[in-house]
Residue, then its C-alpha position, 0 to 999 in steps of 0.5 A: x703305862x708309867x715311864x721308866x725312871x731313866x727315860x724320865x731323867x732324859x726328858x728332864x735333861x732335854x727340857x732343861x737344855x731347851x729352856x736354857x737355849x730359849x733363855x740364851x736366845x732371849x738375852x742375846x744382844x739387842x741391835x741398835x741403829x746409829x745414824x750420824x748427820x750425813x757429813x760424809x757419803x754412806x760409804x765413807x761413814x761406814x769406814x769412819x764410824x766402824x771403830x766407834x760402833x765396835x767400841x760401843x758393842x764391846x763396852x755395852x754388850x749390845x750390837x750397834x749398826x750404822x744406819x746412814x742417810x744418803x744425803x742431807x735432803x733425805x736426812x731432813x725429810x726423814x728426821x721426824x719419821x717414827x722408828x727412824x733410828x735409835x741413836x744419832x750424832x747431830x750438830x746443834x740444830x738437829x739435836x735441838x729439833x730431835x729433843x723437842x719433836x721426838x723426845x730424844x735424850x742427849x747423852x754426850x757432846x763434843x767438849x769443844x763448841x762449834x762455829x763456822x767461818x766464811x773464808x775467801x781468797x786474798x782478793x777479798x781481804x778487808x772486805x765484808x761478806x757482801x763483796x761476795x754477792x757476785x761470787x761462788x761460795x762452797x758449802x755442804x747441802x742444806x740444812x747443814x749448820x754451815x748452810x744455815x749460817x750462810x742463810x743468816x749472812x745472806x738473808x735476802x734471796x734476791x741478793x745472794x752469792x752463787x751457793x755451790x752446795x754439792x760437796x760430799x764432805x767439808x773437805x770437798x768444800x776445801x778442795x772446791x775452794x782450793x781448785x778455784x771453782x769457788x772464791x769462798x767457802x763456809x767451813x767449820x772453824x775447828x777444821x781451819x787449824x788442820x786444813x786451813x790455808x795461810x792465804x785464806x782470809x776470814x770475812x765472818x765467824x758465826x756465834x758458837x753452838x754447843x758441840x755435836x751430840x750423841x742422842x738416844x731415842x726415848x725407846x732405848x731402855x734407860x740402862x742401855x742409854x746409861x751404858x752408852x753414855x758411860x762408854x762415851x765419857x771414857x773414850x780417852x782410854x780407847x786408843x782404837x778410837x784415835x783416828x775417829x776422834x781426830x777426824x771429828x775434831x773431838x778431844x773428849x766427850x762431856x755429858x750433854x743436857x737439853x738446855x745446851x741446845x735450847x733454841x738452836x733449832x731456830x737455824x732450821x726455820x727457813x727450810x722447807x718442812x720445818x715445824x716449830 
């Protein structure tokens, strides 16, 4: 029995609507995970990075969600697990490690270089770092870059200060130092301009490393990587990111290359689990 013309038209319209719905579903924004180095607690990171994720979602048409690590121990333990994240924000040692072991692609980096400074109370003015061997030094946990720098200053495990590494952020290190719980601290040099104390004395400043980078997994499509890079290179025109950029010490992002970080993974060589 033949189907009347009118019902046929209805069937065609229904089929067309179904195809449109399927196509619409297939082009919905993909979801990408963003994992920053755990320089903050997960709860603090959610608040700090929220404007960036919203900015990237709007600028690229994709969806970005935060996938924070609980702490440096879990971050380091899981860094080589496949499918761990899609994008990361890492200091030089982790950036180089991801590039060499996972094929991550550096997209942009903070334009300012990174260094760490060993600061102490005025009692240590004019003295060398070895004067701290019987003192307590505040730092972020291993294998943060600050902790790694401390290990270079005090390479002998038998002759080391009391290293207090239970801070949840670099500002916590400052609070521990200012409270008198520690006589010294290792601190990002750029933060001294904002949070420094005139009574602090400098005992050592590390070499400079390329600024922290935002990297993409090789599994992220090239067109998405390019959209993210372009969006990040234009953050100066996004006033909604002002607080974030100030918090992270970023005046602007510049394009990053693997060679910017070459050799920096060596800072991790003294930590358990390191693979050359």
